[in-house]
N, C-alpha and C positions, 0 to 999 in steps of 0.2 A: 592599406600599400606600405606608404611609407613607414611603417613599423618594421614592416617586414625588409624593407628594403634595409633600414638601418642596422638591425639586427644580421644582416649580411657584409656589410661591409665593417662591421664592428667584427665577424670572425675572421673576415680578411685582412681585416688589420693585425687581431692575434695572430693568425700564422705567419704572416710578415715578419711581425718581430721575433717571432718563434725562429723564422727558416735565416733572419738576421743576427740571431742568436748565438746559433749554431754556426753561422760564419766565424764571429766574432772569438769563440772559445777556439775553434777550430786555429784561428791567425794565432792567439794569447801560443797554442802550444806550437806552433811553430819556432821561435824561440829561445823553446826550452828544451824541444827534442831534435827541432828542424824536421820534422813528418807530419801528417797530420790525422790525426789519432779520430775517430767514430767515435762521439759523445754518448752514444745509447743506439739502441738495438729494438726494433717495433717488431711485437709476435704478430707475425701475418701470415696466413698463408698464403700459399704462393705455387705456380710453377715456372720452371728455370730452363731455357736451354743457350747454349753456350754459341756465340758465332762471329763472325768479321764484323757485321752492327747488330746492335741489338735493337731490337723493341719492345715497350712496355704496352701492359695493358691492364687495364682495370673492371672488373666484373663483379655483378652483385652476386655469386656464388650461397650465400648464405642470407636467409629474410630477416634478422636480427641480429641485433649485438647487444650483447651482454657488460655492464660493466659492474666491476664490484663494489662492495662497499666502502666506503673512502671513512678509514678512521684517523686520518690523521695523524697518526702514530707510529706507522712505517711505511715504507714505501708500497701504494697499491699496488694492487696485483694489474696484469692486462688483460683488456676485454677479450671475451671471447664470445664466438660467430653462434649461432645457433639456427634449424629447419632449414635445413640444403634444397635448394632450387637445383632438379635438375634441368631446367632449361636452358638455366642461365648457365650451367656448367658445359654444356651442349654451344654454348656460345663461345665459352672460352679456349673449348678445344676444337672450333674450328677456327679460330685464330693459327693456332697451333697444326690446323692441318692447313690454312693456307700460308703458312710461311714456309711446310715442307713442298706443299707442290712449286714455289716460286724455287727453291734449293736447285728442285727438280729441271725447273724450266731454263733450259740451255740460249734461252730468246731473253729474257729476262733475268737482270743482273747477273751475267757470266762470270765467274772467277772471284763470288761474292758471297759468302752463308751468311745468312740472316740466324737470329738466335731471337731470344724472347725473353721474358722476365714479367711476367703474369701474377697479380695480386688478389683478393676477395677484400668488398669493401665492405660488405655486410648492411649495406644499403644505410650506411654511418656516414656525415659528414667528415668524422673528428678521424674515423678509420681509412674512408677515403682518401685526406688529404694527409694522412702518414704515408700510406701505398705510394701518393704521389710523390712525397719528399724521398722515400726510400730511394725512387726510379730516377730521380733525375740526382741524388745524392751518391748514391750508390751503398754497398752494403759492407764495403769490405772495411777490416779494421783499419789499417793503416794504411796513407797512401803521401807517397814520398814525391815531394814537388815544395821546389822553395816557397810557393806562397799558393802552394795548394790550388791551381787551375790546372786545368786540363780537358778534353772532352768529355763531353756526356756520357754517363754508363748508356743511357738510351738515346737513341735520335729523333724517336718520335713514340707518341702515349696514342693508342687505341682505347678509347673511353673519355670519358667516366659515362655510365649510361644514366645518371641522374641529372636533373637540371642543378640543385641546388652543387651539388659536390662539383659539378663541373663548370658553374659560376666561380667558386672558391677558387676552385685548382688554378684557368685562365687566369684569373686577375693576380698570379700570383706566377705561375709558370711564362704567363704572358710578357712580363718583366725580362726576361729573358730569353722571348719568342721560341720557345720548346714547341711543336706544330703538337696537338691534340685531336685528333680525329674522333670522333664522338659517335657511337652507332645510335645511341638512345636518347641522347637530351636532346630536347625539343623545345624549351622557355624562347620564345622570340624577342626575350631579351640577348641570349648570347649571337645576334645575328649584327651584336652592334661594334663594329671594326676598330672603332677609338679605343672601347674598353676591352676587348677580348681581339687582339691582332691575329694572335696564332692559333684559335679556335677555326676548326671544319667540323662538317660531321655531313651524315649519311644517310639522315633522316630528315623532313623535312620536317620547317618548324612548323611551333605550334599555330601559326598566325593562319597557314593553310589548312591544320587541320579543323581547326574551328569554323572554316567559312564550309569546311566538307560537311559537319555536324551540322549545322544550320539548314545547307541543302539538303539533308536528311529532313530533318522537322518541316524546312517546308514545302516537300515532296507530300508529306502525310497530314500538312494541315497543323501541327502541331506547336500552337501559341503560346501555350501555358503551362512550363517546365518547371522542373524543379531542380537546383543545383547542388550538386556536392564537390567538395574539393578537396586535395591533400594538402598540410599542411606544409606548403615546400614551393619553392620555386618555380616548379613544373606547376602546382595547381594553382597558384596566387596567378601566374601571370594570363595563364587559359582562361581563368576563369574572368580577369578583367577583360580579354581581349571578348570572351565570348558572350558576355554580356554587352559589349557594343554594338557585334554584329546581332545577337538581336534585336536589339533597339533598332538598327537601321532594317530590320529584315521584317520591322512590325511587331513582332514577339514578344511574351516578357515573363519575367522569371519569377516563379508563384512565390519560393525562396529559394534561399543562399546560404548553408551550410558549410563549415569546414571541419572537414575528417581529423579529429585531435592524433598528435604525433604518440602519442602516447597511449592510444586507445584504451582511455578511460573509459569504466561501462557505463560510468552517469552522464557522460558527454556522447554516448553511443546511445543508448537509450534516448537520449531528450530528440537527438537527432531523429530514430527511428517513429517519435511522435510525432516531431511535425512532417514527416511524410503522410503518417497516419492520418492526422487531420487533415492537410492541403487535398484540395478538389483536380489539381494537377496531376495528373495520370501518366505521365511520362518524363524517368529520372535524366541528366544526365550527368554523367562522371569521371572528372579530370582525377584520376590517380593512379597510384600502381598499385600492385597487389596487395602490397605490405599495409598498407595505410586502409584498404580496403575489408581486408578479409574479417577483423573482429566486426566489422560491419554486417558484411554478407553471415556471420553465423547468429546475429543478433534479429538477424529479419528471418532466421529459419527459426528461429525459437519464437519468434511474435507471430510467427507465418503471415505473414508481410504478403498477397498478393495481388492481383489486379494492376501491377505497375508494369509500363514498360521501358527496361532500361537500357540507356543507349553510353557506349562503354569507348572511352577515348582507346588512343592508341596503345597505352600502358599496360593496359589489365583487357583487352579485348580478344588478344590471342592465350591470355595465361591458363595454363590446364589448373589451375588448383580449383577453380572453380566450375571446371569439366563434368564432374562427379554427379552420380544419380541424386544425390541430397539435394543440390541446388536446382536441378531440373525443374520441380512446381514453381517456383519464383524467380529462375534467371532463365527457364525456355523461351525462344524469342526477343532474348536480343539485339540486339543492333549496335555493329559496332564499325570502328574504323579504324582500320589497319597498315601498316606500310606495307610495301610491294611485297609479295610470296617472290620466290625464287629459287631455283634446283641448284646444286653445287654435285656435280658428277664426282663419286669416290668417296664423299663426305660419310656415308655409312657407312662401308668400310670399314676407311678410317676408326669412326668412332667403336664398332665394336674389336678389333685389335690395342685396343687400350688395356696396359698392362698397370699394376701398383708399381711407385718405385720406392726404394730406400733412402734416398738423396733426401734429405731434412728441407732442403728447398723446394722437395716438388709433394709437400706435407700433404696438398689440396686431393690427388692422387691417392691419397689412404684414403682420407675423410670421406670419398666419391664411393670409393671400395665399397667401405663400411656401409654408407646410406643406401646401398646398390643392391647387396646381400645382404644388409641386418646381421652384420657379424662383426668384429671385432680384430685388430691384429696385436692384442696384449697377448701375449703369452701367460703358459700357466694356466691352459683348460679352459673353461668356461667364463665368460666376461660378464659381468653384472653392471646394466644399465637403468637406473632408472626403477629397480627392483626385479628387474627383467632380466634374465639368462639367455646370450648371447653366442652363436659360436664362434668360436675364432676364424678368423680372415687366412685362405692359403694362399690368396694370389692366384690360384689355377680356377676360380668360381668362371661359369662360361656369361658373355654378356648376350648373346645371338640368343638365347630362352629369355632374355627381360623384356619386358614392355611398359617401355616412362616415355616421357618427355626425350630423354636424351637420347633415346634411339630412336625418335620419329622425325623422321625427317621430312616430312610430307606437307609441313606448313612449313618454311625458314624464311622467318621473316626478321626477326636482330639477329640471326646468327647470319644470314644474309649480307645485315649492314654491316658486320663484322669484315666479312669476307669482303666488302668493296671495301672499306676502310684498310687493310693491311695493304691492298693491290694499290689502294692508292697512294701509299707512302711508298709501296715497294717502286712503283711507275714513277714519282718523283723523284727518289734515290737515282733512279736508272736513267733518269734524263737530266740530274744533277753532274752520273759520272760521264755521259756521251761529250760533256761539253770540252771543247777544242779551247787550248790556249789560245788567249790572245783576242778571242771573239767571247767573252764570256759577258754576264751580267752585272757582275758586281764590279766593282771601282778599278779603273784601269784596265777596264774588259779582261778582268782574272776569272778566271773559273773556282770552285772549292775544293779543297785539297781534303781528298776522302778521308785519308789520315789523321787528321784536326779538321774534323766536319764541326762547322757553327751551326744548330740547329736553325738559325734565320735563314743561313744557307738556303739550307728545304723549305722553308716555309714559300719561298718564292718561288720551286717547282712547284710545293704545291698548290699552290693557285690555278695554274696553267696546266695542271694534270687534265687530259681529256682520254678517256680510252673506255673499251668495251668488254663485258665481260661474258663469258660462256654462256650465261643465259640470254643475251641477246639486250641488255641494259647499257645503254651511257653513263659514264662516270663523269661527273665533273662538277667546277664548284662556281660556284654567281661571285660576285665580286665581294658579300659579305659570308663568307664561306658557306654557302647553304646549297646543299644537294638538291633537284630537281623535285616536286613535288607529286609524287605519285601515290594516290591509296586504293587499296580493296577495303570494299566496303563485306561486310560479315554477318551473317546470321544464326544465330546459335540455335539448332535445333535437338530432336532426341532423336538415338542413333537406338539400333536392334538390339544392345544390352541395357538399354533405359536411363544411360547417363547422355551429355551431352556433345554433341558433333558442330564444329563451326563449318559452313557454308560460305565459300563466296560468291556473295549473289552478285559482285559486280557493282550494276547500278541495282540502287534499290529496288524491290520488287514485290508488291504486295503478295504474288503470288505463293514467294517465298515462306511467308508469314504462315503461324497456327494459326489459321481463322482471321476474322476481322481485326485491322488494328483498332487499337482505343483510339477515343477521342478525348482531347487533351485542348479543355481551352476554357478559360472564365467566363467569356461569352458568346454563345453561337454567331455563328457568323451572322452579318447582316444581309439580306438577300437585296437584288436590283431592286429600287425604289424606294429604300430608304438609306439613311444616315448615321453613322455611328454619332453617339451621345456620349460622351465620356463620365465616368461616375465620379465625384467629387470626393478627394482620396485615398485612390485606386489604382494601378497601374493602369497604362494605357490600354491594355488587354481587356481590363474589365468596362464594358458598357450597355447603353440600350440603346435599341432600334426604332428610330423616329422615322414615320412615313415623312417622304417631301412633301413639302408644299407643291400648290398649284402651280403648273408653268415650271417645273424642276421637277430631273430625275435621275435618275442612279441609274448606268447599266451594268455595273459593275458589284461582285460581293464587296462586304467592307468597306463602302464607299466614307470617304472622311466628310467632304460636302456633296451635297445636292448641284447638278450643272441646270442654272436658267437654259430655257427653249430659246432657238432665234426668233426674230419677233411674228413669223408668220407661220409658226410651229406651237404645239401645245402637248402639255404632256397627255400622256394613256391614263386610263383608269388604274392601272399598274405601277405607274410612276416608272415605267423602265425604257421609253424610249419619247422620244419626238413625234410628230404625228400633226399633218398642217390641219392648223386650225379650221373649223368650220367654218366657211365662209356662208353669212346668212341674209338672208334678204327675201323681201315680201314676193314670193312666187304665184305660179298659178296652178301648184301644187299643194303649197300652207292651206289648211282650214280656212284659216283668216283670207288666206287671198281666194280663193275658191267661196267665201260667205260674200266678200266685199265685190268680187266679182259679179256675182246672180247679183247683189242688190243694183249693180249699175246698170246688170242690164234690163233688169227688170224697169229698175227709173228707164231709161231708152224707152222701151215697149211702153209704158204708160203713155210719154210725150207722143210717141210715134199714134197710139192709138187717140188721145185729146185731139189731135191735128188730125186724123181723120175723121173723127165726131164734130169737130171743127168743119172741116173743108165740107163733109154733106150737110151740114146744116151754117152754112156759110150766109146765105142772105134770110137766115133768121134775128129777130131784131138784139138778141142777146150776144149774138156773135160780131153784128154788124157796130154795135153800141161802143163807143171808146176807142175808132178804128181798129178793125178788123188785123188788118196789115201787122201794125205793133202783137198783135196777140200772137201771129202765127211768127213773127222775129222772135217773139220772148219763147214758145216752143222750141226754138229751133236753137236759141242761145240755152237751152235747159237740157236739151238732146245732147248738145256736144257739151256741158258741164258734165252730165252723165258717161257721155266717151273718153272724155280727159282722165278719167279713172284710170281706164285699162293702161296708159302712159303708164303709172304712176307702180304697175304690177308686171314683175318681172324680173331679171339682169339687168343692172342699169347698164344702159350704154350710152355714148354721147348724145348721138341725134335723140335718145328718150328723154335723157336728163335737160337736154336745150328745148324740145319742144313741152315737153308735161310743164313747165309754170310760164313758158308762154302761152301756149293753148289755154291754160285756165285762169290767167289771168285775163284774156280777151274773149274767153268764153263770156266768164263772171261780169267782165264789164259791159258784153253786148247786152246780158240778161240783166243788169240794175239799171245800165241806162234804158234799156226799154218800158220797165218798169217806172224810172224818173219820169219817161215823160209822159205814159198810160196817166201818169198822176197829175202831172203838169194840165195834160189832155181834160180830165177828171176837172179841174179848179176853172181851168177856161171854158169849159162847155157850162159851167155852174156860173160862173159871172157872165157868159154872154146870153142867159135866159132872164138877165136881170137888164132894166133900160137902162140903166147907168154902164155896163159892159157890152153892150149888144157889137161891138167892133173887135173885143177880144180876141174871136177866134179866128178874123184875118190875120192875125200876127201869126195864129198857131195852128196853120194849116197842115194838110198831110205832107207837103216839101217839106216846112219847117219840121215837122216832126222825125224825117227822115234825117232829115241833115245833122238835126240836133245828137240821133244816135250814134249817126258814123262820124263826125266829130270828136263825140266824145269817147268810143272807140278806140277811132285812130291815136288820140292820145295814148291811151294803153300801146298800141302797136309801136308806137315809135320809144316809150318806157322800155317796153321788151327789145326792140331793135337797138337801144344804146348797151342794155343789160347785156344781152349777146354779145354784142361787137367787141367790149370792153372785158369783163369779167365774165364768160361762160360758164354757167355749171357746168361740170365734170366728175363723173362716176371715179371714185374713191374709198381705199379700203379703209375702216375706222378702224382700230383695235382699242379707243377709247371706252366705250361704253364696258363693255366685257372684253377683258384680259382672255378668257378662253376661246372667246370670237372674234372672227374679222368682219365687221357689218359694211356691207357692200352697197355703197348710197350715193346718193347725187347729191355733192356739195353744189352750194348753194354760188360761188363764187364771190360775189358781192353780196353784202350783207345791203347795201344801203340800195342795190338795185333790188332786191327779192322787197326791202320795207317799201319801196316807191310804189311796187307792183302790187304789194296790199293796202296798204294807205289809201290808194288815187279807189279802187275797189271799194275799200273803209268809208270815202270822203263822197261818193255816190248813192251808196248807204245810209250815212247818213242822213244824206239831205233829202231823198226819197223819202225814209222813216219819217224826217220831220214836218215836211209835205205834206203826206199821208195823216201825217198825225192832226195837224190842224184842220184836214178836210172829211176831219174823220163825223163830222152833225152835220153833212149835207145830206140832202134829202135822199128817201130811198131808193129813187130812182137811177141815183149819183153812190148809191152805198158802197161802189167798187173802189173806193177809197178804202172803207174799213176794212177790208179782204189785204189790201195792198199795206194798210199800217200793221196789219197783224204777220203779213208774210216778211217785212223788213225788221219786225221785231224781230222772229224767230232768225232771219238773217244776224243780224246785227248779234244776238245773243249767243250763237253759233260760234261767229267766229271772234266773238271775245273772249269766249273759253278756250277757243284755240290754241291760242299764244300759248299760255303757262302749261295748258295741257302737251299743246308738241314739243316745248322745251326739254320739260323735264319726263318727257319716253325716248328710250333707250332703243338705239337699233329700228328695225324693221315696224316700229309700234309705233314711232314717230310719222314714219310714211302712212301706218293706217291710220292713224290722229287724225292726218290730213284730208285722209280721202273720206274722212269720216264727216268732215267738218264738211268737204265736199259735197258729199251725198244727204246731210242735212238739210242744209241751207237751200239746195236744188228742189228736193223733196219739200221744205218748207214754202217756198214759193211755188210750186206747182199746186200742191194741194189746197194752201189758202187762195190765191187767183183762181184758177181752172176746176177746183171740185165745186163750190157752188153753181157755178155755171152748169158743168156738166149735170149735175144735180137737176137742174132746171132745164134740161133739155133734153134728158132721157126720161125722168121719174115724172115731172108735170110739164109736160109740154104746150098747156094751156094757158101756162104763165108765161110763155116765149111767144107774146106778139106786143105790139106795139098798143095798143089799146087797152090792155091789162097791164103796161108799163104807165102807160097816161094816166090811164084811171087813176091809180094810183098817185099820180103825178096829182091831178084835180084835187083827189079824194086830200091831198096831203095840204093843197092849196084851202 
């Protein structure tokens, strides 16, 4: 980019030096002759009409400039132009028509006749600069003035259509504030008011065009595109802007190639190879037709199909590509075009054109010869390129022709020319309406029309504001740019097999020829995934990775996945957050159903044993060792089985508070009953010996009840203190499993829960120790062995409970606690009461005092 800027600056410097050299030479001639003499004359194709005020014009009437071979021995021949462009000549004639229309308008510039001087720049910077110098310096051989000063031959210039010539010309003529109104130069760099203070344009800047083209790409989802651009300021600046816009849009440029200005076949073939090798199916081209023609010829030769071309405004309406030859390759092309307008009376004016013998109007003869394929050379048939041509008579009829010159159905560049001429005319009209004493210049002066300075017209041109006959408003912003309005075009086949350009306005997929092609480096990542860039490749080349658990992406091509809020989790598709599953041990859960069944079964067993004991309450085996304690133990076991039901179901405040309190009190009641029974067994055994006859009086029924009551009351106190200071509450816990919310009862106080379990463990340990010491008592007192076994089971269950409870997540921790309660309860129930029920139900003969005493006597 910097290299091209330096080249442009070098060109400008050279041309300024040339211009100043001419001025010095002219100044030197003053001392010799007292007049200014033209030092040289450029051979230019042009059109001229005299007037009170002259407007200049620069147009690309020919596509190519041919420079003669330089021998450095003789003065070189002037360059000449080739390949006549009918559309550009129509633009030049539109300027002539606009001036003619203004001259006939009594309300605009009354009493002033506009003239014109138009030149062909032949799409070459050198030719364009020569034409511009000729416009501002004039073409008269001599100029009588003491210091070679005076009004400029032209007060303003329409053109140049190219960005590069406009930059060079504006850099020089801007020093003298000569107003230039371009109808086709779109380089965004020309919006720099400091560098180009007198440059205006009736076409929007490339900055707007690029945004419009990127919007088309975004509409079709084309994120992977190729880029071609011309080797001039228009293409270079547009390509830079396009890449920046694509980066902001999130698209990528698969390849970027510059079209050679010399149309080198080797370079053209290399570019075609790049297009063929690329996976990009969309090719964006910023170029004029002259740069693109050779490439498109090679596209036809290589049979390069299957590409969607996106045309910039510089070639989107160019008729040279609208032939049947290009239809298979360019059909369906989408393009951005400047706004189309209608000019009433233009077609009739174009058809009335006649050739002129005035050498200043030689462009008319060139047009006539190309239109009718004839020659004005006299002497019979003319020979051109080995082919015989008829002689032009000047009477040929333009009405029978069908060329871009006579086609006024899609006036775009010509409409901009029309607006540019009227902008200058309105600025000049406003200048002439100035009243002396209230003018905008120093001392409230107005401009003098007889000695008009270009910079004075620039002042009024900046403020111009009018509406065309087509209804478009024309004005310039602070940078001299026109309002951005574009048409979107689509190239489709017509009935003759060639290409017709349709204005679709807003891009419409239905206007295309079939389904639009896919042009992406990587397919879009669907919701639920994110993009992972491939190392060393553009950002459009990526892999799609699924979001992690708990994260989602609900848009296509998400860069990152979004974490769900605390109480939400990602669904299986990872494209939306759904409320987390709330987990607790419910009555509908298979595990909850099983534990509930076991709990009720245990309760029923306790009830059945109570019924059996109540029915046989007078039998020796029931009455032995205080039957009241047996019933109290069965009641406490029944409560232990039933308290399990508080652990199942959705946790609530009252269930959380009651479950542990009821569990603790029930188990203390149970274990204290076992402890007292153990103590009774020992006391009875001791009282049967002579040395312990008074043992039972200290441990009678009242003392047994009191002991159970006191031991249970201590647990009640512990529970009361715990519930009053740090009560268990229901809480939602997502620490166990991130995908679920475990609804559980927080114990509130670890110390309180530990004291509850510790107290139960202390009583169980004491009971186990006493029962273990009494295990060798005689058979009739052998209940101590069953108590020992039951306490062994109890202690084993609750010792294993602690690590199992800590390591179990969620509802399984509750299930472990329930299992411990059930296991220890069944252990006590079976170990203590199963042997007695066995005797009562299956061996009633052993349930007698005699049988028991007999065994005792036998043991003695």
